C-alpha positions in Angstrom: -47.9 37.5 -22.2 -48.8 40.8 -20.6 -52.3 39.4 -19.8 -50.9 36.4 -18.0 -48.5 38.5 -15.9 -51.5 40.8 -15.0 -53.7 37.8 -13.9 -51.0 36.3 -11.8 -50.2 39.5 -10.0 -53.9 40.0 -9.2 -54.1 36.5 -7.8 -51.0 37.0 -5.5 -52.4 40.3 -4.4 -55.6 38.6 -3.5 -53.9 35.9 -1.6 -51.8 38.3 0.3 -54.7 40.4 1.3 -56.9 37.5 2.5 -54.3 35.0 3.5 -55.6 34.6 7.1 -59.2 34.0 5.8 -57.9 31.5 3.4 -55.9 29.6 6.0 -59.0 29.5 8.3 -61.1 28.1 5.5 -58.6 25.5 4.5 -58.3 24.3 8.2 -62.0 24.3 8.6 -62.5 22.2 5.6 -59.7 19.9 6.7 -61.4 19.4 10.2 -64.8 18.8 8.8 -63.6 16.3 6.3 -61.9 14.0 8.8 -63.6 12.2 11.6 -62.6 13.0 15.1 -62.7 9.5 16.4 -64.9 10.7 19.3 -68.2 9.2 17.8 -69.5 6.5 20.0 -72.8 4.9 20.0 -74.8 3.8 23.1 -73.6 0.2 22.9 -70.0 1.1 23.1 -70.4 3.4 26.0 -72.3 0.9 28.0 -69.8 -1.9 27.2 -67.1 0.1 29.0 -68.5 -0.8 32.4 -67.8 -4.2 33.6 -70.8 -6.6 33.9 -70.7 -9.3 36.4 -71.7 -12.9 35.6 -72.0 -15.4 38.4 -71.7 -18.4 36.1 -68.5 -17.1 34.5 -67.1 -16.2 38.1 -67.9 -19.8 39.2 -66.0 -21.2 36.2 -62.9 -18.9 37.0 -63.0 -20.1 40.6 -63.2 -23.7 39.4 -60.2 -23.2 37.2 -58.1 -21.7 40.0 -59.1 -24.5 42.4 -58.4 -27.3 39.9 -54.8 -26.0 39.5 -54.2 -26.3 43.3 -52.3 -29.4 44.5 -54.5 -32.4 45.6 -57.8 -30.8 44.6 -58.5 -32.7 41.3 -61.9 -32.3 39.6 -63.9 -29.6 41.2 -67.4 -28.1 41.0 -68.3 -24.6 42.5 -71.7 -23.2 43.3 -71.9 -19.6 44.7 -75.1 -18.2 46.2 -75.6 -14.5 46.1 -77.2 -12.3 48.7 -77.5 -9.1 46.5 -76.7 -8.7 42.8 -74.3 -6.1 41.3 -75.3 -2.5 41.7 -74.4 0.8 40.1 -74.5 4.0 42.1 -75.1 7.2 40.2 -74.6 10.8 41.2 -77.9 12.6 41.9 -79.0 16.3 42.0 -81.4 17.2 44.7 -83.5 20.3 44.7 -85.8 21.3 47.5 -88.3 24.1 47.5 -90.6 25.4 50.2 -93.9 27.3 49.7 -95.6 29.1 52.4 -99.3 29.9 51.9 -100.0 31.2 55.4 -97.9 31.5 58.5 -98.9 27.9 59.6 -99.2 26.3 56.2 -95.9 25.1 54.7 -95.4 22.9 51.7 -92.1 21.2 50.8 -91.3 19.9 47.4 -88.2 17.6 46.9 -87.0 16.8 43.4 -84.2 14.2 42.9 -82.8 13.7 39.4 -79.7 11.9 38.2 -76.7 14.0 37.3 -76.1 13.8 33.5 -73.1 14.7 31.4 -73.0 15.2 27.7 -71.0 12.8 25.5 -71.4 15.0 22.4 -73.7 14.7 19.4 -76.7 15.0 21.7 -75.9 11.9 23.7 -76.2 12.1 27.4 -75.1 9.6 30.1 -75.6 9.5 33.9 -72.6 10.1 36.1 -71.4 6.8 37.6 -70.0 7.2 41.1 -69.2 3.6 41.8 -70.0 0.0 41.0 -70.7 -2.5 43.8 -70.1 -6.1 43.0 -72.5 -8.8 44.3 -72.4 -9.8 47.9 -72.1 -13.6 48.3 -74.1 -15.5 50.8 -72.3 -18.9 50.6 -70.2 -21.3 48.5 -70.5 -25.1 48.0 -67.4 -26.9 46.5 -67.3 -30.5 45.6 -63.9 -32.0 44.6 -62.2 -35.3 44.4 -59.4 -34.4 46.8 -61.7 -33.2 49.7 -60.9 -36.2 52.0 -57.6 -34.3 52.9 -58.0 -31.6 55.6 -55.0 -29.8 54.0 -56.8 -29.6 50.7 -60.0 -28.5 52.3 -58.2 -25.7 54.2 -56.5 -24.4 51.0 -59.7 -24.5 49.1 -61.5 -22.5 51.9 -58.7 -19.9 51.9 -58.8 -19.5 48.1 -62.6 -19.2 48.0 -62.6 -16.8 51.0 -60.0 -14.6 49.2 -61.9 -14.5 45.9 -65.4 -13.9 47.4 -65.0 -12.2 50.7 -66.8 -15.0 52.5 -65.9 -16.2 56.0 -64.8 -19.8 56.4 -68.1 -20.8 58.1 -70.0 -19.9 54.9 -67.8 -22.2 52.7 -68.6 -25.9 52.5 -66.2 -28.4 51.0 -67.3 -32.0 50.3 -65.9 -35.0 48.5 -67.1 -35.6 45.0 -68.3 -39.1 43.9 
């Protein structure tokens, strides 16, 4: 019995002496054992940005127009002047070398700005995304004989695409 009491007192003395070290080790093991939830692969990072699909956008415009009064069945075709564009931040470094008083060389180095996502994964800094610029729209619908319906279609398509009314054509569908 004296031996058990002696072993227990040594253990409590050891714990009291190294209690901070033990706490740090336990917390460290706890943190290493559980994932942080910050692990992302390249596919999930790139899916955060919105991709633009013209066909899908045309279908959405058709759906909106078909719900308007008097339009009926509708088909939409959009032409694009320029596609979607992503603008990234850039770092520019310029250096000049002088060989003689008259000779001067200039070197310009432009690289994209990059941030670290952790685990050795780096991504460029996205400044802004530009949606495509539309060139024109052609809409065929069953209710196009009414000038009121044509006007409402032109207003809706203009609001959704940013096109002026002279770039939107509305015709009657067979």
